[in-house]
C-alpha positions in Angstrom: 77.7 91.6 125.5 81.4 92.0 126.2 81.6 88.3 127.1 80.7 87.5 123.5 83.7 89.5 122.1 87.3 88.4 121.8 89.9 90.6 120.0 92.9 88.4 119.3 96.4 89.8 118.9 99.8 88.1 118.6 102.7 87.8 116.2 102.8 85.6 113.1 103.5 82.0 114.2 101.7 82.4 117.5 99.0 79.8 116.4 96.0 82.0 115.9 94.4 79.5 113.5 95.0 76.6 116.0 93.5 78.7 118.8 90.4 79.6 116.7 89.9 75.9 115.7 89.8 75.2 119.5 87.5 77.9 120.7 85.4 78.4 117.6 85.3 75.1 115.8 81.9 75.6 114.1 81.9 79.4 113.7 81.5 81.1 110.3 85.0 82.3 109.4 85.5 85.3 107.2 89.2 85.6 106.0 88.8 86.0 102.2 89.4 89.7 101.6 90.2 89.9 97.9 88.7 93.1 96.5 90.4 93.4 93.2 88.8 93.7 89.7 88.0 90.0 89.7 86.7 89.7 93.2 83.3 88.1 93.7 82.4 91.2 95.7 82.3 93.3 92.5 80.2 90.9 90.5 76.5 90.3 90.0 75.1 87.2 91.7 72.2 84.9 91.1 68.9 85.4 92.9 68.9 81.7 93.4 71.5 82.1 96.1 70.6 82.5 99.8 70.7 86.0 101.2 70.4 85.1 104.8 74.1 85.0 105.6 77.1 86.3 103.6 79.0 83.4 102.2 82.6 82.8 103.1 83.7 83.7 99.5 81.5 86.8 99.7 80.0 86.1 96.3 76.4 86.5 97.4 76.9 90.1 98.6 74.2 91.6 96.3 71.5 89.2 97.4 72.4 89.7 101.1 72.1 93.5 100.7 68.8 93.1 99.0 67.6 90.8 101.8 68.6 93.5 104.4 67.2 96.3 102.3 63.8 94.6 102.0 63.3 94.6 105.8 63.1 98.0 107.3 64.2 96.9 110.8 67.4 95.5 109.3 68.0 98.2 106.7 67.7 101.4 108.9 70.7 100.6 111.1 72.8 99.5 108.1 71.9 102.7 106.1 73.0 104.7 109.1 76.4 103.0 108.9 76.7 103.9 105.2 75.6 107.5 105.9 78.4 107.8 108.5 81.2 107.2 106.0 79.6 108.8 102.9 77.4 111.8 103.7 76.3 111.9 100.1 75.0 108.3 100.2 71.3 108.0 99.4 70.3 104.5 98.6 71.3 101.2 97.2 69.8 100.3 93.8 69.4 96.7 92.6 69.5 96.0 88.9 68.2 92.7 87.4 70.3 91.3 84.6 69.1 88.6 82.1 68.2 85.1 83.2 71.2 82.8 83.8 71.6 79.2 82.8 69.9 78.1 86.0 66.8 80.0 85.3 67.4 82.7 87.9 68.0 86.3 87.4 71.4 87.9 88.1 71.4 91.1 90.1 74.0 93.7 90.7 74.2 96.7 93.1 74.5 100.4 92.5 75.7 102.9 95.2 73.5 105.9 94.7 74.9 109.3 95.8 73.5 112.8 95.5 75.0 113.5 92.1 76.1 110.1 90.8 75.3 106.4 90.7 78.4 104.2 91.2 78.3 100.5 90.2 79.9 98.2 92.8 82.6 97.2 90.4 83.8 100.8 90.4 83.8 101.4 94.2 87.1 101.8 96.1 88.6 98.8 97.8 88.1 100.4 101.2 84.5 101.3 100.7 83.7 97.9 99.3 85.3 96.2 102.2 83.5 98.4 104.7 80.1 97.5 103.0 81.0 93.8 103.2 82.0 94.1 106.9 78.8 95.9 107.8 76.8 93.3 105.9 78.3 90.6 108.1 77.8 92.6 111.3 74.2 93.5 110.5 73.1 89.9 109.9 69.7 89.7 111.7 70.1 86.0 112.5 73.8 85.3 112.7 75.1 81.7 113.2 74.5 80.6 116.8 78.0 79.1 116.7 79.5 82.6 116.2 81.5 84.5 113.6 85.3 84.9 113.1 86.5 88.0 111.2 90.2 88.0 110.5 92.0 91.3 110.1 89.0 93.6 109.5 91.3 96.6 109.3 92.8 95.6 105.9 92.4 98.4 103.3 90.4 100.5 105.6 91.1 104.1 106.6 91.6 104.4 110.4 88.6 106.8 110.5 86.4 103.7 109.8 87.7 101.7 112.8 85.3 103.3 115.4 82.4 102.4 113.2 83.6 98.8 112.9 84.0 98.7 116.7 80.5 100.0 117.3 79.0 97.5 114.9 80.9 94.6 116.6 79.6 95.7 120.0 76.0 95.7 118.7 76.5 92.4 116.9 77.7 90.8 120.2 74.2 91.1 121.5 73.2 88.4 119.1 76.1 85.9 119.0 79.8 85.4 119.8 82.4 87.1 117.6 86.2 86.6 117.4 88.3 89.2 115.7 92.0 89.0 114.9 94.1 92.1 114.1 97.6 93.1 113.4 96.8 96.8 113.7 97.7 98.9 116.8 95.3 101.6 115.5 92.4 99.1 115.4 93.4 97.8 118.9 93.3 101.4 120.2 89.6 101.4 119.8 89.3 98.7 122.4 91.2 100.7 125.1 87.9 101.1 127.1 87.3 97.4 126.9 90.7 95.7 127.6 89.0 92.6 129.0 88.0 91.5 125.4 91.6 91.3 124.3 93.3 87.9 124.1 97.1 87.9 123.7 98.7 85.0 122.0 102.4 84.2 122.5 105.0 82.4 120.4 105.4 79.7 123.0 101.8 78.6 122.5 100.4 80.2 125.6 97.8 82.9 125.7 96.1 85.2 128.3 93.1 87.5 128.5 93.8 91.0 129.6 92.5 92.0 133.0 90.7 95.3 133.1 91.6 96.1 136.7 95.3 95.5 136.2 95.3 97.5 133.0 93.6 100.5 134.5 96.8 102.3 135.5 98.5 101.6 132.2 95.6 102.9 130.2 95.5 106.2 132.0 98.8 106.9 130.3 98.7 105.0 127.0 96.4 103.3 124.6 96.2 99.5 124.1 97.8 99.8 120.6 100.7 101.8 122.1 101.2 99.3 124.9 101.2 96.4 122.4 103.7 98.1 120.1 106.1 98.7 123.1 105.8 95.1 124.2 104.1 95.9 127.5 101.2 93.4 127.1 103.1 90.8 125.1 101.9 89.4 121.7 105.1 90.5 120.0 107.8 88.5 118.2 110.6 90.0 120.2 
């Protein structure tokens, strides 16, 4: 499981994109995190689109969620993740709009809570991003070439980071995953698994943290703290 995970840190200019092209040339890359009013995440989508994997532009999120919802073995763990961050969450509702020009019906998603039903276009940026990340990480048949998720911490409250880490650990049973981050708080969550961390340096070199050599350090401080202080590299200065 852990051998399928790599959490990548380093300053801007350290060549993360170049590194990922080398180690994950055919992986599905998720780096488009626009969640504003015009984001594809907030729109309805055609039932003619595939729901097997979330597209890179995220525009097929409604059909992906319906695909997961329709299969109990896939939906139950995903619903648990939603319950963890919204205790009032009850169910997803799928609304079919009129037929589009291609002859398919457009569908949109409603977030049903105990006392209200919230359309996806009204959800907070953080909740919408969390839903999107969990959709990626609960793909029942992820690409065999692996998945790259860049900066999953963006717009998320730190309380959500442990849920993301747990989902990544489960996901790694199915395929490889590379995660980049600029967040010490997100990195803190991997303090029990230092060997998954890859540190990139401005001179173009990189190194994997060694769990044994990190043991003494981590008895006193977390990974995020050590990174911030420059003890493990991956800094501009």
